[in-house]
C-alpha atoms as one frame of an Amber mdcrd trajectory, in Angstrom:
protein
  60.886 120.206 147.512  59.958 122.917 150.022  57.372 125.543 149.164  56.700
 129.090 150.331  53.097 128.117 151.154  54.398 126.188 154.165  56.510 129.039
 155.506  54.585 132.141 154.464  53.264 132.536 158.017  56.281 130.935 159.705
  58.503 133.937 160.369  61.276 132.103 162.302  62.545 130.469 159.115  63.562
 133.894 157.834  65.495 134.718 161.008  67.314 131.405 161.380  70.965 132.155
 162.236  73.516 131.004 159.666  77.285 131.049 159.352  79.579 131.385 156.361
  76.736 131.756 153.902  74.936 128.561 154.947  71.390 127.949 153.788  68.794
 129.169 156.294  66.336 126.769 154.681  68.580 123.763 155.305  69.387 124.834
 158.872  65.731 125.397 159.756  64.444 122.131 158.276  67.431 119.999 159.313
  67.721 118.634 155.780  70.729 116.291 155.423  73.585 117.585 153.294  73.220
 114.742 150.775  69.656 115.846 149.942  68.978 118.567 147.393  66.845 121.468
 148.628  64.447 122.889 146.039  62.335 125.967 146.766  59.087 126.732 144.954
  55.917 128.749 145.546  53.120 126.153 145.881  52.466 122.581 147.010  51.962
 119.760 144.545  49.121 119.154 144.042  47.859 122.589 145.006  44.364 123.625
 146.046  42.448 125.714 143.508  42.335 129.207 145.063  39.181 131.340 145.141
  41.017 134.383 143.750  42.915 134.707 140.477  46.582 135.563 140.172  47.442
 139.188 139.495  50.136 140.851 137.408  52.460 140.903 140.417  51.374 137.972
 142.600  50.085 134.407 142.790  47.495 133.067 145.216  48.780 130.592 147.800
  47.176 128.578 150.604  48.770 129.244 153.999  48.052 128.128 157.555  45.698
 131.097 157.965  43.923 130.828 154.619  44.515 132.044 151.087  46.679 135.074
 150.475  48.650 136.709 147.683  52.366 136.072 147.343  53.947 139.115 145.710
  56.833 138.584 143.309  59.102 140.894 145.327  58.407 138.907 148.510  59.073
 135.628 146.716  62.387 136.887 145.367  63.294 138.128 148.846  62.590 134.633
 150.206  64.885 133.153 147.550  67.656 135.488 148.657  67.246 134.820 152.383
  66.603 131.074 152.398  69.371 130.125 149.929  68.018 126.827 148.663  70.289
 124.704 146.477  68.033 125.625 143.590  64.771 127.487 143.253  62.114 127.972
 140.603  60.741 131.166 139.135  57.093 132.099 139.615  54.640 130.861 137.000
  51.079 131.955 136.312  49.598 128.461 136.219  45.926 128.301 135.247  44.065
 125.959 137.640  41.213 125.208 135.227  41.355 123.287 131.964  38.825 125.361
 130.022  40.611 128.711 129.984  40.070 131.331 127.302  42.759 132.149 124.761
  43.092 135.581 126.351  43.730 134.038 129.776  46.313 131.623 128.351  48.136
 134.482 126.612  48.129 136.453 129.872  49.657 133.448 131.637  52.557 133.386
 129.183  53.117 137.152 129.456  53.099 137.139 133.262  55.434 134.169 133.536
  57.839 135.814 131.089  57.767 139.115 132.994  58.305 137.398 136.354  61.246
 135.448 134.961  62.779 138.666 133.656  62.395 140.451 137.001  63.800 137.488
 138.947  66.847 137.313 136.694  67.469 141.025 137.202  67.244 140.485 140.969
  69.519 137.452 140.687  72.186 139.434 138.869  72.100 142.137 141.563  72.041
 139.863 144.622  73.909 136.838 143.298  71.118 134.335 143.897  71.868 130.637
 143.826  70.959 128.519 140.774  67.332 128.649 139.775  65.144 127.029 137.136
  62.922 128.900 134.690  59.301 127.803 135.056  57.513 126.502 131.955  53.712
 126.632 132.428  51.511 124.273 130.395  50.680 126.385 127.346  49.353 125.733
 123.871  52.056 124.870 121.376  52.301 128.283 119.594  52.530 130.280 122.835
  54.878 127.732 124.389  57.202 127.924 121.389  57.320 131.719 121.600  58.039
 131.617 125.332  60.791 129.020 124.915  62.323 131.046 122.093  62.477 134.062
 124.421  64.212 131.975 127.089  66.689 130.685 124.528  67.462 134.127 123.094
  67.421 136.245 126.271  67.878 134.162 129.407  69.685 130.945 128.535  72.920
 132.142 130.130  71.146 133.173 133.341  69.279 129.978 134.231  70.452 126.619
 135.520  67.548 124.460 134.353  63.859 124.272 133.501  60.863 123.668 135.781
  58.041 122.024 133.833  54.452 121.851 135.004  53.641 119.098 132.520  55.943
 116.448 131.008  54.139 117.030 127.708  56.059 120.316 127.381  59.380 118.473
 127.034  59.134 117.652 123.296  58.629 121.361 122.568  62.037 122.330 123.945
  64.426 123.793 121.360  67.715 121.973 120.859  69.690 124.761 122.527  67.801
 124.187 125.819  67.801 120.387 125.861  71.108 120.196 127.714  69.542 121.877
 130.768  68.304 119.658 133.634  64.525 119.460 133.930  62.299 119.076 136.968
  58.577 118.427 136.554  56.252 119.606 139.337  53.309 117.614 138.032  51.002
 115.151 139.722  51.740 111.646 138.388  49.465 109.036 139.903  51.297 105.790
 139.077  54.856 104.538 138.502  53.865 104.040 134.861  53.384 107.808 134.637
  56.870 108.277 136.106  58.357 106.036 133.412  56.487 107.969 130.720  57.897
 111.257 132.063  61.421 109.840 132.118  60.959 108.629 128.555  60.031 112.185
 127.522  63.207 113.562 129.083  62.279 114.633 132.629  65.214 114.379 135.066
  63.521 115.073 138.420  59.874 115.043 139.400  57.504 115.514 142.291  55.684
 112.317 143.352  52.643 113.146 145.509  51.198 109.652 145.186  53.791 108.211
 147.584  52.299 110.188 150.489  48.767 109.546 149.277  49.439 105.802 149.229
  50.818 105.931 152.779  47.780 107.828 154.033  45.469 105.336 152.313  47.209
 102.488 154.145  48.828 101.161 150.954  52.291  99.572 151.092  53.921  99.909
 147.662  55.245  96.604 146.343  56.508  97.228 142.806  60.068  97.004 141.524
  61.664  97.834 138.185  61.376  96.178 135.757  59.693  93.570 137.979  60.362
  90.913 140.579  63.213  88.527 139.875  60.843  85.629 139.305  58.714  87.602
 136.890  61.498  89.361 135.019  63.208  86.070 134.269  60.185  84.713 132.422
  59.802  85.057 128.709  57.765  87.829 127.126  55.130  85.355 125.993  54.739
  83.990 129.501  54.564  87.512 130.937  51.670  88.506 128.703  49.514  85.609
 129.876  50.382  86.045 133.543  47.945  87.905 135.769  49.195  91.415 136.448
  50.614  92.143 139.871  49.266  94.887 142.165  51.354  98.023 142.654  50.751
  97.844 146.402  48.929  95.991 149.146  46.087  97.335 151.257  47.252  97.023
 154.859  43.685  97.654 156.092  42.670  94.214 154.823  41.921  91.634 157.526
  44.019  89.211 155.468  47.131  90.648 157.127  45.880  90.547 160.726  48.126
  87.546 161.487  50.646  87.876 158.636  54.152  88.165 160.099  55.944  88.610
 156.771  57.549  91.945 155.802  55.539  94.482 153.822  57.467  93.521 150.661
  59.602  90.426 150.214  63.273  91.341 149.910  62.780  94.946 151.080  65.536
  96.137 153.425  63.889  99.319 154.715  63.545 100.018 158.453  59.873  99.029
 158.463  60.420  95.647 156.812  63.491  94.842 158.936  61.852  95.688 162.269
  58.133  95.053 161.798  55.635  92.969 159.842  52.280  93.258 158.117  50.238
  92.201 161.143  51.778  94.967 163.260  51.117  97.681 160.669  47.558  96.368
 160.230  47.032  96.596 163.995  48.379 100.160 164.090  45.995 101.213 161.326
  43.037  99.684 163.139  44.079 101.533 166.297  44.548 104.770 164.282  48.097
 105.116 165.573  50.185 107.756 163.813  53.085 105.293 163.747  51.219 103.267
 161.107  51.445 106.010 158.504  55.018 106.852 159.506  56.133 103.242 158.957
  54.274 103.089 155.649  55.908 106.325 154.496  59.376 104.982 155.353  58.678
 101.818 153.386  57.107 103.556 150.393  60.005 105.986 150.024  62.393 103.040
 150.148  60.457 101.342 147.336  60.731 104.496 145.226  64.457 104.851 145.950
  65.032 101.305 144.735  62.774 101.945 141.737  64.824 104.927 140.571  68.136
 103.167 141.266  67.112 100.424 138.873  65.793 102.923 136.335  69.200 104.624
 136.254  70.910 101.253 135.828  68.524 100.434 132.994  69.332 103.706 131.239
  73.048 102.962 131.528  72.480  99.522 129.974  70.407 101.147 127.209  67.537
  98.793 127.983  65.111 101.334 129.433  62.482 100.992 126.690  62.348  97.201
 126.938  62.357  97.297 130.737  59.525  99.843 130.758  57.452  97.597 128.491
  58.102  94.698 130.858  56.998  96.776 133.848  53.817  97.882 132.088  52.964
  94.262 131.298  53.694  92.963 134.785  51.833  95.497 136.926  48.330  96.851
 137.184  47.744 100.321 135.781  46.398 101.840 139.025  47.197 101.773 142.716
  44.777  99.909 145.016  41.716 101.864 146.112  41.427 103.264 149.615  39.348
 101.083 151.942  40.201 102.508 155.381  40.242 105.908 156.991  43.478 107.837
 156.679  44.920 110.401 159.084  43.001 113.579 159.764  42.582 115.815 156.713
  44.724 118.931 156.963  43.750 122.387 155.791  46.128 122.415 152.834  44.427
 119.305 151.386  40.997 120.809 150.826  39.194 124.116 150.411  36.302 125.125
 152.629  33.180 126.159 150.724  31.339 127.530 153.752  27.674 127.175 154.618
  26.395 123.807 155.796  29.599 122.040 154.831  29.929 118.475 156.060  32.620
 117.670 158.593  35.794 116.444 156.859  37.108 114.554 159.889  35.176 112.304
 162.206  34.404 113.710 165.633  37.204 112.542 167.909  35.831 113.699 171.274
  32.347 114.146 172.704  30.877 115.970 175.666  31.656 114.529 179.098  27.960
 114.337 180.016  27.211 112.256 176.926  29.987 109.803 177.751  28.852 109.514
 181.394  25.317 108.783 180.248  26.524 106.048 177.889  28.612 104.543 180.698
  25.646 104.566 183.076  23.431 102.902 180.468  26.054 100.219 179.924  26.375
  99.556 183.652  22.603  99.368 184.113  22.454  96.537 181.621  24.960  94.380
 183.526  23.373  91.646 185.671  24.212  92.131 189.382  23.289  89.901 192.382
  20.696  91.051 194.896  21.785  91.830 198.451  24.775  93.520 199.982  28.352
  92.313 200.436  27.561  90.383 203.632  24.849  88.377 201.874  27.237  87.502
 199.088  29.934  86.361 201.551  27.477  84.018 203.293  26.859  82.153 200.068
  30.522  81.833 199.107
């Protein structure tokens, strides 16, 4: 999923040359043809902005700070970039304790933005797009979904949910539409719960978070071959398995086994745990790149087996097995990740503590430290000639 936040200040993406109606977004990013390009307004998870959304815009975090993204500019980006599918704007409330008036305004704005985008789509012939469903209270959500069913069902290609809990509220006439959830699940168990509720596609921020924490994912669905073959009674009494391994641990300093047994990803075929551990200790960017390759491979295999389980009609039993076999949370971070980027945190100003450790110091300070170190080294008295006489 690619978001406008990343390209709001990156003008070249809007002037990328295309031929025969090709997607400027795909050409600019170099996305392979077998991958689906999805365009939305904000990252997942997004930073809480200092300013509220307005009747015609949402607040986004760009490379030069927060700014407003107007609906007309967003729709223009949809027309120019030509993603395989895009989502309509939604007035998502960043806080949990919102007033009833604010929640009602969220529903009204999202409805109005959907209406205006559909009108633009009919004029310009936009590619398929999904109607956004913000997390609303049940009465307001039902009214909004009824409006989509009665007015816009023929104009949309699917639904974009901001919470999997909205899925049970869908009317029967909208249940045939594909659903993508742009939520923030934190574990594979949460992914299984979303699938069980009817979500077809979902954003998975925890895969990148795990890589940055130095965690190599190690789970499989419904479990490893040795574990899945055991009886249910044996499984219950067995100690749960971790969802990943902490590659910062000194345990792996001399471990030459792959990150996960049986994994066929590039990282596991070419490298081993000791090498990744060394790269993390040296703060080499390659460490996080190799972990990301491996972790995406684990997720690919996970979803392949989930689809097979659904075809066999054994998804519920397999999900129960997975929940019994694995711990409920990913391992905690113990080492320092890569440098924190601006889109991961919001500056509060004042005497704010440094988010990243100081990488470089003043030359004079380093020279002084070097001189102090040299002064502490024992050296023989006399010049070179005296030393040669005693050799």
